C-alpha positions as CSV (number, residue, x, y, z in Angstrom):
1,M,32.9,-8.7,-20.7
2,L,32.7,-4.9,-20.8
3,N,29.4,-3.2,-20.3
4,K,28.1,-0.4,-22.5
5,Q,29.4,2.3,-20.2
6,Q,32.9,0.8,-20.1
7,K,32.9,0.4,-23.9
8,R,31.9,4.1,-24.3
9,K,34.7,5.2,-22.0
10,Q,37.2,3.0,-23.9
11,I,36.1,4.4,-27.2
12,V,36.4,8.0,-25.9
13,L,39.8,7.3,-24.4
14,T,41.0,5.7,-27.6
15,A,39.8,8.6,-29.7
16,L,41.4,11.1,-27.3
17,M,44.8,9.2,-27.5
18,I,44.6,9.1,-31.3
19,A,43.9,12.9,-31.4
20,V,46.8,13.7,-29.0
21,S,49.1,11.4,-31.0
22,L,48.2,13.1,-34.3
23,L,48.9,16.5,-32.6
24,F,52.5,15.3,-31.8
25,L,52.8,13.7,-35.2
26,F,51.9,16.8,-37.2
27,P,55.5,17.9,-37.8
28,V,56.5,14.4,-39.0
29,I,53.4,14.2,-41.3
30,W,54.3,17.6,-42.7
31,L,57.9,16.6,-43.2
32,I,57.1,13.4,-45.0
33,A,54.3,14.9,-47.2
34,N,56.5,17.8,-48.3
35,S,59.6,15.7,-49.0
36,F,57.9,14.5,-52.2
37,K,57.0,18.1,-53.4
38,S,58.9,20.6,-55.4
39,D,59.9,23.9,-53.8
40,A,57.2,25.8,-55.7
41,Q,54.5,23.3,-54.5
42,I,55.7,23.4,-50.9
43,T,55.4,27.2,-50.9
44,A,52.0,27.1,-52.6
45,D,50.6,24.6,-50.0
46,M,52.1,26.2,-47.0
47,N,48.9,27.9,-45.7
48,S,46.5,25.1,-46.4
49,L,45.7,21.6,-45.4
50,S,47.4,20.4,-48.5
51,A,50.7,21.0,-46.6
52,F,49.9,17.7,-44.8
53,L,49.1,15.8,-47.9
54,P,51.6,14.3,-50.4
55,P,51.3,15.3,-54.1
56,A,49.6,13.2,-56.7
57,L,51.6,10.2,-57.8
58,S,53.7,11.1,-60.9
59,E,57.0,10.3,-62.5
60,N,58.6,13.0,-60.3
61,F,57.1,11.8,-57.1
62,F,60.4,10.4,-55.8
63,K,62.6,13.1,-57.5
64,N,63.9,14.6,-54.2
65,Y,64.9,11.2,-52.9
66,T,66.6,10.1,-56.1
67,D,68.5,13.4,-56.3
68,V,69.7,12.9,-52.8
69,L,70.6,9.2,-53.1
70,F,72.2,9.5,-56.6
71,G,73.4,13.1,-56.6
72,T,75.1,13.2,-53.3
73,K,77.1,10.9,-51.0
74,F,74.3,10.4,-48.6
75,A,73.9,6.7,-49.3
76,R,77.6,6.3,-48.5
77,Y,77.2,8.2,-45.2
78,V,74.3,6.0,-44.2
79,G,76.3,2.9,-45.1
80,N,79.2,4.2,-43.0
81,T,76.9,4.8,-40.0
82,L,75.4,1.3,-40.2
83,L,78.8,-0.2,-40.3
84,Y,80.0,1.8,-37.3
85,A,76.8,0.9,-35.4
86,F,77.2,-2.8,-36.1
87,I,80.8,-2.8,-34.9
88,V,80.0,-0.8,-31.7
89,I,76.9,-3.0,-31.0
90,V,78.8,-6.3,-31.3
91,L,81.9,-5.2,-29.4
92,G,79.8,-3.3,-26.9
93,I,77.6,-6.3,-26.0
94,I,80.7,-8.5,-25.6
95,V,82.8,-6.1,-23.5
96,N,80.0,-4.6,-21.4
97,G,78.4,-8.0,-21.0
98,L,81.6,-9.5,-19.7
99,A,82.2,-6.6,-17.4
100,G,78.6,-6.8,-16.1
101,Y,79.0,-10.5,-15.5
102,A,82.3,-10.1,-13.6
103,L,80.7,-7.5,-11.4
104,A,77.7,-9.7,-10.7
105,K,79.1,-13.1,-10.3
106,I,82.9,-13.0,-9.8
107,K,84.3,-12.1,-6.4
108,F,87.5,-10.1,-6.7
109,P,89.2,-7.4,-4.6
110,G,87.7,-4.0,-5.1
111,R,84.5,-5.2,-6.9
112,E,82.3,-2.8,-4.9
113,K,84.6,0.1,-5.5
114,W,84.6,-0.6,-9.3
115,M,80.8,-0.7,-9.2
116,M,80.7,2.7,-7.5
117,I,83.1,4.1,-10.1
118,I,80.9,2.9,-12.9
119,M,77.7,4.3,-11.3
120,L,79.5,7.7,-10.9
121,L,80.6,7.6,-14.5
122,M,76.9,7.2,-15.5
123,I,76.2,10.8,-14.4
124,V,79.2,12.3,-16.2
125,P,78.1,13.9,-19.5
126,M,80.0,12.7,-22.6
127,E,80.8,16.4,-23.4
128,T,83.0,16.6,-20.3
129,I,85.3,13.7,-21.3
130,I,85.2,14.0,-25.1
131,T,88.3,16.2,-25.0
132,I,90.2,13.4,-23.2
133,H,89.0,10.9,-25.8
134,F,90.1,13.2,-28.7
135,L,93.5,13.8,-27.2
136,F,94.0,10.0,-26.7
137,I,92.9,9.1,-30.2
138,A,95.1,11.9,-31.7
139,K,98.1,10.8,-29.5
140,V,98.0,7.2,-30.8
141,G,97.5,8.3,-34.4
142,L,93.9,7.0,-34.9
143,L,92.3,10.2,-36.1
144,N,90.3,9.8,-39.3
145,T,90.1,6.0,-38.9
146,V,87.2,3.7,-38.1
147,V,89.1,2.3,-35.1
148,G,89.5,5.8,-33.7
149,Y,85.8,6.5,-34.1
150,V,84.4,3.2,-32.5
151,L,87.0,2.7,-29.7
152,P,85.6,5.3,-27.2
153,G,82.0,4.1,-27.8
154,I,82.5,0.4,-27.0
155,V,82.6,0.7,-23.2
156,N,79.4,2.3,-21.7
157,P,78.9,2.5,-17.9
158,F,75.1,2.4,-18.3
159,N,75.2,-0.8,-20.4
160,I,77.6,-2.4,-17.9
161,Y,75.1,-1.6,-15.1
162,L,72.2,-3.0,-17.1
163,F,74.0,-6.3,-17.7
164,R,75.2,-6.5,-14.1
165,Q,71.7,-6.0,-12.7
166,T,70.4,-8.8,-15.0
167,F,73.2,-11.3,-14.3
168,I,72.7,-10.9,-10.5
169,S,69.6,-13.0,-10.7
170,L,71.2,-15.8,-12.7
171,P,71.3,-19.0,-10.5
172,D,74.7,-20.3,-9.7
173,D,73.4,-23.8,-10.3
174,V,73.5,-23.2,-14.1
175,W,77.2,-22.5,-14.0
176,E,77.9,-25.5,-11.8
177,A,75.9,-27.7,-14.2
178,A,77.9,-26.2,-17.2
179,Q,81.1,-27.1,-15.4
180,L,80.1,-30.7,-15.1
181,D,79.7,-30.7,-18.9
182,H,83.2,-29.4,-19.3
183,C,81.9,-26.0,-20.5
184,S,84.6,-23.2,-20.5
185,P,83.7,-19.9,-18.9
186,M,83.7,-18.1,-22.3
187,R,81.5,-20.7,-23.9
188,Y,79.2,-20.6,-21.0
189,F,78.9,-16.8,-21.3
190,F,78.2,-16.8,-25.0
191,T,75.9,-19.9,-25.2
192,M,74.0,-19.6,-22.0
193,V,74.4,-16.3,-20.2
194,L,73.7,-13.9,-23.1
195,P,70.7,-15.9,-24.5
196,M,69.1,-15.8,-21.0
197,A,69.5,-12.0,-21.1
198,K,68.2,-11.4,-24.5
199,S,65.9,-8.5,-23.4
200,V,68.8,-6.6,-22.1
201,V,70.9,-7.5,-25.1
202,A,68.2,-6.0,-27.3
203,T,67.9,-2.9,-25.2
204,V,71.7,-2.3,-25.3
205,A,71.7,-2.9,-29.1
206,V,68.9,-0.4,-29.7
207,F,70.4,2.3,-27.4
208,T,73.8,1.8,-29.0
209,F,72.4,2.1,-32.5
210,L,70.4,5.2,-31.7
211,G,73.5,6.7,-30.1
212,V,75.7,6.1,-33.1
213,W,73.0,7.1,-35.6
214,N,72.3,10.4,-33.8
215,D,75.9,11.2,-32.9
216,Y,77.2,14.4,-34.5
217,L,79.9,15.8,-32.2
218,W,82.3,12.9,-32.0
219,P,82.5,12.0,-35.7
220,S,82.9,15.7,-36.5
221,L,86.0,15.7,-34.4
222,V,87.5,12.4,-35.5
223,F,86.8,12.4,-39.2
224,T,88.2,14.8,-41.8
225,S,87.8,12.5,-44.9
226,G,84.4,12.8,-46.7
227,D,84.4,9.1,-47.4
228,L,84.2,8.3,-43.7
229,L,81.5,10.7,-42.6
230,T,78.3,9.6,-40.8
231,A,74.6,10.3,-41.7
232,Q,74.3,13.2,-39.3
233,I,77.5,14.9,-40.7
234,G,76.3,14.1,-44.2
235,L,72.9,15.7,-43.4
236,N,74.6,18.9,-42.4
237,A,76.9,18.9,-45.4
238,I,74.0,18.3,-47.8
239,T,71.6,20.8,-46.3
240,A,74.4,23.5,-46.2
241,N,75.0,23.2,-49.9
242,D,73.5,26.1,-51.9
243,N,72.4,23.7,-54.6
244,T,70.2,21.7,-52.3
245,T,66.5,22.5,-52.7
246,T,64.0,22.6,-49.8
247,G,62.4,19.4,-51.1
248,M,65.8,17.6,-51.0
249,T,66.5,19.0,-47.5
250,L,63.2,17.5,-46.3
251,A,63.9,14.2,-48.0
252,V,67.3,13.9,-46.3
253,I,65.8,14.8,-42.9
254,T,63.1,12.2,-43.5
255,M,65.6,9.5,-44.3
256,V,67.6,10.4,-41.1
257,T,64.5,10.6,-38.9
258,I,62.3,7.6,-40.0
259,P,64.8,4.8,-39.1
260,V,64.9,6.1,-35.5
261,I,61.1,6.1,-35.2
262,L,60.8,2.6,-36.8
263,I,63.5,1.0,-34.7
264,Y,62.1,2.4,-31.5
265,S,58.6,1.3,-32.5
266,F,59.6,-2.2,-33.3
267,F,61.8,-2.7,-30.2
268,S,59.9,-0.6,-27.7
269,K,58.6,-3.7,-25.9
270,Q,62.1,-5.1,-25.6
271,I,63.4,-1.8,-24.3
272,V,60.7,-1.6,-21.6
273,E,61.3,-5.2,-20.6
274,G,65.0,-4.8,-20.5
275,V,64.9,-1.7,-18.3
276,M,62.1,-3.0,-16.0
277,T,63.8,-6.3,-15.4
278,T,67.0,-4.5,-14.3
279,G,65.5,-1.7,-12.4
280,G,64.1,-3.7,-9.5
281,K,67.1,-5.9,-8.8
282,E,69.4,-5.3,-5.9
283,G,73.0,-6.4,-5.4
């Protein structure tokens, strides 16, 4: 039980944390509140506290959002991004998971050297190798295709490292018992190994989604067709249009920003668990 002094300290600390959180959330609050307003109302409320409050509920309350969703191709761009993210997440978990398991449990010549190469690749910025990716995709004729976009994003050195660090701690007795039940290596991996590493699987899935959702440079190089563009490219295309109002711009930015905040909020526990369970393991 907490005594009165401890309760007071807890209340003060909670109030302080809320105040600091609101300080950092002011831009987001302003963004969301003004995304429902007309340009004239945004200008009128700019120098008052009303700038942080949404307008009164009316028939035009969602006008900026409906104009964006039904007057532009933004819904198509979001759908494209979700499709690409799904493909990269599924293939990334399989490929990086298998690579991590091989490095953790399978003894083969040069295993330590491969691990060293992967760790070195973790510190190489994507911008330094994106030209190589582009030249390769162009050489094989995959520009302006979904395959050309997702192919370089499947293998990720950091994700391989996360899986490897998790699989090191798996007891070998589990694999031996699976062999007695005539379980194939692939079946063992998908039915037993991955479920035991669900925290890392969730972490990799979230990081991959955020990477695809926020990616601007790579899709701008690969895609030329408007029907294949991603949310970030679509955001730039819509906001650069002279017919786009300030309210519509804020609505688009809100729809691009809020999913990232929600996903990180919902899966923050899994992300912390996945990183912490891998960070302390040696091997």
